[in-house]
MARMIBA-772015 format. One record per residue (C-alpha): residue number from 1; residue in one letter; chain; z, y, x. Coordinates in Angstrom, 3 decimals, always signed. Example, Ala and Ser with C-alpha at 12.3 -4.5 7.8 and 13.67 -1.06 7.14 Angstrom:
2
<r n="1" res="A" chain="A" z="+7.800" y="-4.500" x="+12.300"/>
<r n="2" res="S" chain="A" z="+7.140" y="-1.060" x="+13.670"/>
This chain:
117
<r n="1" res="X" chain="A" z="-2.518" y="-93.227" x="-49.672"/>
<r n="2" res="X" chain="A" z="-1.763" y="-89.941" x="-51.455"/>
<r n="3" res="X" chain="A" z="+0.265" y="-88.850" x="-48.434"/>
<r n="4" res="X" chain="A" z="-2.617" y="-89.632" x="-46.071"/>
<r n="5" res="X" chain="A" z="-5.060" y="-87.668" x="-48.258"/>
<r n="6" res="X" chain="A" z="-2.600" y="-84.797" x="-48.599"/>
<r n="7" res="X" chain="A" z="-1.967" y="-84.661" x="-44.869"/>
<r n="8" res="X" chain="A" z="-5.662" y="-84.742" x="-44.053"/>
<r n="9" res="X" chain="A" z="-6.532" y="-82.088" x="-46.667"/>
<r n="10" res="X" chain="A" z="-3.731" y="-79.860" x="-45.432"/>
<r n="11" res="X" chain="A" z="-4.799" y="-80.248" x="-41.820"/>
<r n="12" res="X" chain="A" z="-8.454" y="-79.656" x="-42.636"/>
<r n="13" res="X" chain="A" z="-7.735" y="-76.532" x="-44.643"/>
<r n="14" res="X" chain="A" z="-5.578" y="-75.169" x="-41.853"/>
<r n="15" res="X" chain="A" z="-7.981" y="-76.192" x="-39.083"/>
<r n="16" res="X" chain="A" z="-11.091" y="-74.818" x="-40.751"/>
<r n="17" res="X" chain="A" z="-9.354" y="-71.513" x="-41.472"/>
<r n="18" res="X" chain="A" z="-8.080" y="-71.272" x="-37.900"/>
<r n="19" res="X" chain="A" z="-11.441" y="-72.254" x="-36.453"/>
<r n="20" res="X" chain="A" z="-13.223" y="-69.630" x="-38.477"/>
<r n="21" res="X" chain="A" z="-10.786" y="-67.009" x="-37.232"/>
<r n="22" res="X" chain="A" z="-10.809" y="-68.153" x="-33.606"/>
<r n="23" res="X" chain="A" z="-14.257" y="-69.765" x="-33.266"/>
<r n="24" res="X" chain="A" z="-12.450" y="-72.893" x="-32.027"/>
<r n="25" res="X" chain="A" z="-13.083" y="-76.548" x="-32.742"/>
<r n="26" res="X" chain="A" z="-12.501" y="-76.887" x="-36.482"/>
<r n="27" res="X" chain="A" z="-10.798" y="-80.241" x="-36.550"/>
<r n="28" res="X" chain="A" z="-8.805" y="-82.716" x="-34.580"/>
<r n="29" res="X" chain="A" z="-10.715" y="-85.777" x="-33.333"/>
<r n="30" res="X" chain="A" z="-8.714" y="-88.088" x="-35.625"/>
<r n="31" res="X" chain="A" z="-9.691" y="-86.042" x="-38.670"/>
<r n="32" res="X" chain="A" z="-13.318" y="-85.961" x="-37.578"/>
<r n="33" res="X" chain="A" z="-13.351" y="-89.727" x="-37.090"/>
<r n="34" res="X" chain="A" z="-11.899" y="-90.217" x="-40.585"/>
<r n="35" res="X" chain="A" z="-14.522" y="-88.001" x="-42.263"/>
<r n="36" res="X" chain="A" z="-17.524" y="-88.856" x="-40.075"/>
<r n="37" res="X" chain="A" z="-18.829" y="-91.670" x="-42.249"/>
<r n="38" res="X" chain="A" z="-22.183" y="-91.955" x="-40.456"/>
<r n="39" res="X" chain="A" z="-20.484" y="-92.062" x="-37.025"/>
<r n="40" res="X" chain="A" z="-22.706" y="-89.403" x="-35.475"/>
<r n="41" res="X" chain="A" z="-19.803" y="-87.511" x="-33.906"/>
<r n="42" res="X" chain="A" z="-19.800" y="-84.633" x="-36.393"/>
<r n="43" res="X" chain="A" z="-18.805" y="-83.997" x="-39.991"/>
<r n="44" res="X" chain="A" z="-21.686" y="-82.678" x="-42.016"/>
<r n="45" res="X" chain="A" z="-21.512" y="-80.730" x="-45.254"/>
<r n="46" res="X" chain="A" z="-22.160" y="-83.851" x="-47.360"/>
<r n="47" res="X" chain="A" z="-19.394" y="-85.865" x="-45.675"/>
<r n="48" res="X" chain="A" z="-16.958" y="-82.973" x="-46.034"/>
<r n="49" res="X" chain="A" z="-17.843" y="-82.437" x="-49.708"/>
<r n="50" res="X" chain="A" z="-17.449" y="-86.164" x="-50.451"/>
<r n="51" res="X" chain="A" z="-14.032" y="-86.286" x="-48.792"/>
<r n="52" res="X" chain="A" z="-12.813" y="-83.150" x="-50.547"/>
<r n="53" res="X" chain="A" z="-14.100" y="-84.385" x="-53.910"/>
<r n="54" res="X" chain="A" z="-12.152" y="-87.603" x="-53.429"/>
<r n="55" res="X" chain="A" z="-9.119" y="-85.639" x="-52.240"/>
<r n="56" res="X" chain="A" z="-9.169" y="-83.483" x="-55.370"/>
<r n="57" res="X" chain="A" z="-9.191" y="-86.615" x="-57.510"/>
<r n="58" res="X" chain="A" z="-6.219" y="-88.052" x="-55.646"/>
<r n="59" res="X" chain="A" z="-4.277" y="-84.790" x="-55.811"/>
<r n="60" res="X" chain="A" z="-4.950" y="-84.361" x="-59.539"/>
<r n="61" res="X" chain="A" z="-2.284" y="-86.894" x="-60.456"/>
<r n="62" res="X" chain="A" z="-2.282" y="-86.133" x="-64.182"/>
<r n="63" res="X" chain="A" z="-6.105" y="-86.296" x="-64.283"/>
<r n="64" res="X" chain="A" z="-6.466" y="-83.052" x="-66.226"/>
<r n="65" res="X" chain="A" z="-9.188" y="-81.690" x="-63.955"/>
<r n="66" res="X" chain="A" z="-7.024" y="-79.083" x="-62.277"/>
<r n="67" res="X" chain="A" z="-4.303" y="-78.751" x="-59.686"/>
<r n="68" res="X" chain="A" z="-1.005" y="-77.043" x="-60.331"/>
<r n="69" res="X" chain="A" z="+1.264" y="-75.621" x="-57.665"/>
<r n="70" res="X" chain="A" z="+3.506" y="-78.677" x="-58.045"/>
<r n="71" res="X" chain="A" z="+0.559" y="-80.982" x="-57.229"/>
<r n="72" res="X" chain="A" z="-0.188" y="-79.226" x="-53.941"/>
<r n="73" res="X" chain="A" z="+3.135" y="-77.641" x="-52.990"/>
<r n="74" res="X" chain="A" z="+3.345" y="-79.706" x="-49.801"/>
<r n="75" res="X" chain="A" z="-0.277" y="-78.944" x="-48.872"/>
<r n="76" res="X" chain="A" z="-0.942" y="-75.315" x="-49.733"/>
<r n="77" res="X" chain="A" z="+1.191" y="-72.250" x="-49.341"/>
<r n="78" res="X" chain="A" z="+1.704" y="-70.057" x="-52.387"/>
<r n="79" res="X" chain="A" z="-0.773" y="-67.565" x="-50.939"/>
<r n="80" res="X" chain="A" z="-3.403" y="-70.254" x="-50.383"/>
<r n="81" res="X" chain="A" z="-2.934" y="-71.576" x="-53.915"/>
<r n="82" res="X" chain="A" z="-3.171" y="-68.092" x="-55.402"/>
<r n="83" res="X" chain="A" z="-6.327" y="-67.342" x="-53.412"/>
<r n="84" res="X" chain="A" z="-7.919" y="-70.571" x="-54.622"/>
<r n="85" res="X" chain="A" z="-6.968" y="-69.852" x="-58.242"/>
<r n="86" res="X" chain="A" z="-9.787" y="-67.333" x="-58.685"/>
<r n="87" res="X" chain="A" z="-9.304" y="-66.803" x="-62.415"/>
<r n="88" res="X" chain="A" z="-5.517" y="-66.470" x="-62.120"/>
<r n="89" res="X" chain="A" z="-4.684" y="-69.060" x="-64.772"/>
<r n="90" res="X" chain="A" z="-2.063" y="-70.829" x="-62.657"/>
<r n="91" res="X" chain="A" z="-4.286" y="-73.840" x="-62.041"/>
<r n="92" res="X" chain="A" z="-7.004" y="-74.616" x="-59.518"/>
<r n="93" res="X" chain="A" z="-9.987" y="-76.245" x="-61.183"/>
<r n="94" res="X" chain="A" z="-12.227" y="-78.708" x="-59.390"/>
<r n="95" res="X" chain="A" z="-14.842" y="-75.936" x="-59.150"/>
<r n="96" res="X" chain="A" z="-12.370" y="-73.439" x="-57.661"/>
<r n="97" res="X" chain="A" z="-11.147" y="-76.044" x="-55.189"/>
<r n="98" res="X" chain="A" z="-14.627" y="-77.092" x="-54.101"/>
<r n="99" res="X" chain="A" z="-15.857" y="-73.502" x="-53.841"/>
<r n="100" res="X" chain="A" z="-12.946" y="-72.699" x="-51.527"/>
<r n="101" res="X" chain="A" z="-13.151" y="-75.751" x="-49.294"/>
<r n="102" res="X" chain="A" z="-16.920" y="-75.446" x="-48.932"/>
<r n="103" res="X" chain="A" z="-16.579" y="-71.733" x="-48.104"/>
<r n="104" res="X" chain="A" z="-14.000" y="-72.744" x="-45.486"/>
<r n="105" res="X" chain="A" z="-16.484" y="-75.288" x="-44.122"/>
<r n="106" res="X" chain="A" z="-19.200" y="-72.623" x="-43.898"/>
<r n="107" res="X" chain="A" z="-16.854" y="-70.237" x="-42.055"/>
<r n="108" res="X" chain="A" z="-15.827" y="-72.983" x="-39.626"/>
<r n="109" res="X" chain="A" z="-19.472" y="-73.920" x="-38.991"/>
<r n="110" res="X" chain="A" z="-19.883" y="-71.202" x="-36.380"/>
<r n="111" res="X" chain="A" z="-23.241" y="-72.541" x="-35.189"/>
<r n="112" res="X" chain="A" z="-24.639" y="-72.615" x="-38.720"/>
<r n="113" res="X" chain="A" z="-26.022" y="-76.117" x="-38.232"/>
<r n="114" res="X" chain="A" z="-24.199" y="-77.612" x="-41.230"/>
<r n="115" res="X" chain="A" z="-21.861" y="-79.678" x="-39.066"/>
<r n="116" res="X" chain="A" z="-18.341" y="-79.457" x="-37.730"/>
<r n="117" res="X" chain="A" z="-17.897" y="-80.909" x="-34.258"/>
């Protein structure tokens, strides 16, 4: 299960960043289907936040409320981890993580309708 969460988080982070840069579709259909809990064909902000909140909990294996590079080494590059670690303490808090992934969502939401297609 951790591998599935890690793979999906990694793909979503990469896809949303690429989509924001290229104005392309932000996620693969399989990812959308996994996150689209109301089955309306899109992932809204609430669905994305819920998934990423759950993902953080699964990635935080020692349950200390933060992620270390070792927790996410297979998911994030060093540069991505450093960018997420806004206060530079060597750990990504739940707040830092959620701020980043929701900012990524907003950038990928090129239409501004609060949904990723």
